[in-house]
C-alpha positions as CSV (number, residue, x, y, z in Angstrom):
1,M,-0.3,-13.4,-10.7
2,L,-0.4,-9.7,-8.6
3,P,2.8,-7.8,-7.8
4,S,3.5,-7.9,-4.4
5,I,5.0,-4.8,-2.5
6,D,6.6,-4.9,1.0
7,I,5.8,-1.5,2.7
8,T,6.3,-0.4,6.6
9,C,3.6,0.6,8.6
10,P,3.4,4.0,9.9
11,Y,1.6,2.9,13.1
12,C,4.2,-0.1,14.2
13,G,6.8,0.0,12.4
14,E,6.3,-3.7,11.0
15,I,7.3,-4.6,7.3
16,I,4.0,-5.8,5.7
17,T,3.3,-7.4,2.5
18,I,0.6,-6.0,0.2
19,L,-0.7,-7.7,-3.3
20,V,-0.9,-4.6,-5.9
21,D,-3.8,-4.9,-8.5
22,D,-2.1,-3.9,-11.8
23,S,-5.1,-4.4,-13.9
24,A,-7.1,-1.7,-11.8
25,G,-4.7,1.4,-12.4
26,D,-4.0,4.2,-10.3
27,Q,-5.7,3.3,-6.8
28,D,-6.5,5.1,-3.1
29,Y,-7.6,2.4,-0.4
30,I,-7.3,1.5,3.1
31,E,-5.9,-1.8,4.4
32,D,-5.6,-2.6,7.8
33,C,-2.2,-3.5,8.9
34,Q,-1.8,-7.0,9.3
35,V,-0.2,-6.7,12.8
36,C,-1.2,-3.9,14.9
37,C,-4.9,-3.7,12.9
38,R,-4.7,-0.1,12.2
39,P,-5.9,1.4,9.0
40,I,-2.9,2.3,6.4
41,V,-3.7,4.5,3.7
42,I,-2.3,3.2,0.5
43,A,-2.1,5.1,-2.9
44,V,-0.7,3.0,-5.4
45,R,0.5,4.7,-8.8
46,F,2.1,3.3,-12.0
47,D,4.8,4.8,-13.9
48,D,5.2,5.1,-17.9
49,D,6.9,1.7,-17.7
50,G,3.7,0.0,-15.6
51,V,5.9,-0.1,-12.4
52,P,4.0,0.3,-9.6
53,Q,4.9,2.9,-6.6
54,V,3.3,2.8,-3.4
55,S,2.8,4.8,-0.5
56,A,1.5,4.2,3.0
57,S,0.7,6.5,5.4
58,A,-1.5,6.7,8.5
59,E,-5.1,7.7,8.4
60,D,-4.7,10.8,10.3
61,D,-1.9,12.2,7.6
62,A,-4.0,11.5,4.5
């Protein structure tokens, strides 16, 4: 089962839940907001214990 992480959309401010593929290592990708449909840049990094650290930013900020 993939871990779920709550993030805040940098455009509309809504909290949305994303699933993180913890088998793929560090990742950078774009996912559309489920509420306002704007593109969110997602960066996933794993700490030494394998816990995902997720940041979300507007496409203009990336």
